[in-house]
C-alpha positions as a printed Julia matrix, in Angstrom:
255×3 Matrix{Float64}:
  14.39   14.91   -7.72
  12.17   16.82   -5.31
   8.84   18.39   -6.1
   7.16   21.7    -5.42
   7.29   22.73   -1.78
   9.93   20.2    -0.8
  12.09   20.76    2.27
  14.2    17.64    1.72
  12.85   16.13    4.94
  13.44   12.57    3.69
  16.41   13.14    1.41
  18.34    9.91    0.9
  15.82    7.82    2.85
  14.21    4.63    1.59
  10.46    4.48    2.29
   8.03    1.59    1.74
   4.28    2.33    1.69
   1.59   -0.37    1.68
  -1.82    0.07   -0.01
  -0.32    2.87   -2.08
  -2.35    2.47   -5.29
  -5.43    4.56   -5.98
  -6.32    7.98   -4.61
  -6.17    7.55   -0.85
  -3.76    8.23    2.0
  -1.28    5.58    0.81
  -0.64    7.16   -2.59
  -0.66   10.67   -1.13
   1.98    9.53    1.37
   4.14    7.91   -1.3
   3.93   11.12   -3.33
   4.8    13.39   -0.4
   7.75   11.16    0.56
   9.01   11.31   -3.02
   8.63   15.09   -3.03
  10.7    15.22    0.16
  13.57   13.37   -1.53
  12.91    9.76   -0.55
  13.37    6.67   -2.67
   9.94    5.13   -2.5
   8.78    1.54   -2.83
   5.05    0.89   -3.05
   2.84   -2.16   -2.65
  -0.84   -2.94   -3.1
  -3.13   -5.88   -3.76
  -4.23   -4.32   -7.06
  -1.44   -4.85   -9.59
  -2.88   -2.71  -12.39
  -3.52    0.24  -10.09
  -0.08   -0.29   -8.55
   1.48    0.15  -12.0
  -0.53    3.32  -12.58
   0.61    4.72   -9.21
   4.24    3.98  -10.14
   3.9     5.92  -13.4
   2.6     8.95  -11.51
   5.41    8.76   -8.95
   8.11    8.38  -11.63
   7.64   12.01  -12.66
   8.51   13.14   -9.14
  11.28   10.65   -8.35
  12.94   10.81  -11.74
  12.74    7.01  -11.87
  10.01    4.42  -11.43
   9.62    3.32   -7.83
   9.96   -0.31   -6.88
   6.52   -1.95   -7.0
   5.74   -5.19   -5.18
   2.22   -6.69   -5.18
   1.33   -7.62   -1.62
  -1.71   -8.93    0.23
  -1.05   -8.08    3.89
  -3.11  -11.09    5.01
  -0.48  -13.41    3.46
   2.74  -13.68    5.47
   4.83  -14.77    2.47
   3.69  -11.67    0.54
   4.64   -9.38    3.42
   8.06  -10.96    3.9
   8.72  -10.81    0.17
   7.8    -7.11    0.07
  10.19   -6.0     2.8
  12.97   -8.31    1.6
  12.62   -6.92   -1.94
  12.86   -3.32   -0.73
  15.94   -4.08    1.38
  17.61   -5.95   -1.48
  16.84   -3.29   -4.09
  17.6    -0.17   -2.06
  20.07   -1.61    0.46
  18.04   -0.71    3.53
  14.59    0.31    4.81
  14.54    3.63    6.64
  10.78    4.19    6.85
   7.81    1.81    6.7
   4.32    3.27    6.35
   1.83    0.5     7.13
  -1.31    1.9     5.57
  -3.37   -1.14    4.52
  -6.78   -1.4     6.15
 -10.32   -2.56    5.46
 -13.55   -1.13    6.83
 -17.18   -2.11    6.73
 -20.58   -1.06    8.03
 -22.57   -3.8     9.77
 -24.49   -3.79   13.09
 -22.78   -6.09   15.58
 -25.87   -8.27   16.14
 -25.96   -8.99   12.38
 -22.21   -9.35   11.83
 -21.0   -12.72   10.54
 -17.76  -14.21   11.84
 -16.31  -13.89    8.33
 -16.95  -10.11    8.27
 -15.3    -9.66   11.67
 -12.3   -11.85   10.8
 -11.74  -10.23    7.4
 -11.58   -6.67    8.78
  -9.38   -7.76   11.69
  -7.08   -9.76    9.41
  -6.41   -6.9     6.99
  -6.46   -3.98    9.42
  -4.88   -5.35   12.61
  -3.14   -8.59   11.66
  -1.85   -7.01    8.44
  -0.34   -4.13   10.41
   1.2    -6.66   12.82
   2.76   -8.64    9.95
   4.14   -5.48    8.31
   5.45   -4.05   11.58
   7.15   -7.34   12.39
   8.75   -7.55    8.92
   9.96   -3.95    9.1
  11.42   -4.44   12.59
  13.38   -7.49   11.45
  15.17   -5.24    8.96
  15.43   -2.12   11.14
  16.48   -3.49   14.53
  19.83   -4.91   13.3
  20.55   -1.57   11.57
  19.95    0.39   14.77
  17.69    2.9    13.03
  14.36    3.24   11.28
  10.86    4.63   11.6
   7.5     2.87   11.36
   4.26    4.8    10.91
   1.02    2.86   11.21
  -2.35    4.12    9.98
  -4.95    3.92   12.72
  -8.18    5.95   12.99
  -9.99    8.19   15.47
 -12.6     5.42   15.48
 -10.17    3.51   17.71
 -11.21    6.07   20.36
 -14.74    7.05   19.33
 -17.86    4.95   19.03
 -19.7     4.74   15.72
 -22.61    2.43   14.92
 -21.86   -0.38   12.51
 -18.11   -0.12   13.01
 -17.35   -2.57   15.85
 -14.91   -4.66   13.8
 -13.09   -1.66   12.31
 -12.99    0.2    15.64
 -11.63   -2.85   17.47
  -8.99   -3.33   14.76
  -7.9     0.32   14.8
  -7.75    0.4    18.62
  -5.6    -2.72   18.29
  -3.28   -0.87   15.9
  -2.84    1.84   18.55
  -1.92   -0.7    21.24
   0.36   -2.6    18.85
   2.11    0.67   17.98
   2.75    1.53   21.65
   4.11   -1.93   22.52
   6.29   -2.11   19.41
   7.67    1.34   20.23
   8.8     0.29   23.71
  10.55   -2.8    22.31
  12.18   -0.91   19.45
  13.37    2.18   21.33
  16.61    0.64   22.71
  17.57   -0.16   19.1
  17.06    3.4    17.83
  13.84    2.56   15.98
  10.7     4.69   16.4
   7.1     3.48   15.97
   4.17    5.91   15.82
   0.7     6.07   14.3
  -1.66    8.57   12.75
  -5.38    8.52   13.53
  -7.3    10.35   10.79
 -10.99   11.15   11.2
 -12.19   11.39    7.61
 -10.05   11.85    4.5
 -12.01   12.1     1.26
 -11.0    10.12   -1.81
 -12.65    8.26   -4.67
 -12.71    4.8    -3.05
 -14.33    6.12    0.13
 -16.91    8.02   -1.93
 -17.8     4.76   -3.73
 -18.06    2.6    -0.61
 -19.9     4.95    1.78
 -23.23    6.75    1.46
 -23.23   10.46    0.64
 -25.38   11.08    3.71
 -22.89    9.43    6.08
 -19.91   11.22    4.54
 -21.7    14.58    4.71
 -22.63   13.97    8.35
 -19.04   13.06    9.27
 -17.63   16.06    7.39
 -20.08   18.41    9.1
 -18.85   17.23   12.52
 -15.36   18.51   11.72
 -14.42   21.98   12.95
 -13.52   22.99    9.39
 -16.79   21.63    8.04
 -15.04   19.4     5.54
 -13.13   16.15    5.28
  -9.34   16.16    5.19
  -7.54   15.84    1.88
  -5.39   12.67    1.78
  -2.37   14.98    1.36
  -3.11   16.6     4.72
  -2.84   13.23    6.44
   0.27   12.41    4.39
   1.94   15.6     5.64
   1.62   14.35    9.24
   2.99   10.94    8.22
   5.98   12.7     6.62
   6.53   14.61    9.88
   6.53   11.34   11.85
   8.88    9.74    9.31
  11.31   12.66    9.47
  13.92   13.72   12.0
  11.59   16.54   13.12
   9.82   13.94   15.29
  13.03   12.39   16.66
  11.72   12.35   20.27
   8.3    10.88   19.43
   7.69    7.16   19.78
   4.64    5.16   20.82
   2.45    8.16   19.98
  -0.85    8.22   18.1
  -1.4    11.6    16.44
  -4.99   12.48   15.71
  -5.3    14.09   12.26
  -8.73   15.55   12.87
 -10.48   18.82   13.55
 -13.28   17.04   15.4
 -13.32   17.01   19.18
 -14.52   13.97   21.14
């Protein structure tokens, strides 16, 4: 069952999206993929919110999506997620590796634990998920991986050394994975949003910082999560069949 404005871009495809509970890019991506005809599986660390996200997606899909709790810092969780999707749906066509963790601490005051935590979720988690997806896709000779990076992987921002380093790492990981996967017919790309407004971000960042970041954008506002999800859908679809190893900036801000 496809939703309003669907073009059937992912009809018949199986898509797994990490960190898909809540109101951010992950849920918006799961929703857009469902609207475009995909069978969607979603994961998140938050089981209750994961169940709520599944209820919302059921109306679009016509059935409840597969839900698998997953902490991307735990290898067994990651392996179980991708194995469960493959077993339930028969294959994995698209993996959207969206899980990430930010923070705001000056480098001189940053504890090892803060650095390691952000790197483990944002970079190592994307590595674990990319590796798990490739193990399913490479033998099939097809598949698409879309990783969520950030423009902060290119641009300096005070207090963001751990997050910026992790997101730059996601970009490099994406490029290297793409070169390895290309001979097997598998594509690996990333999106790099600037600022996408949602409830969790509003709770964890100051209004002043968010207003300042939004004002830097050419449109004078933050992106809606759906606007980032639309680019992810493009990368997941056959419309981007000649793109691999690319990082698409989803931003109206110029460096």
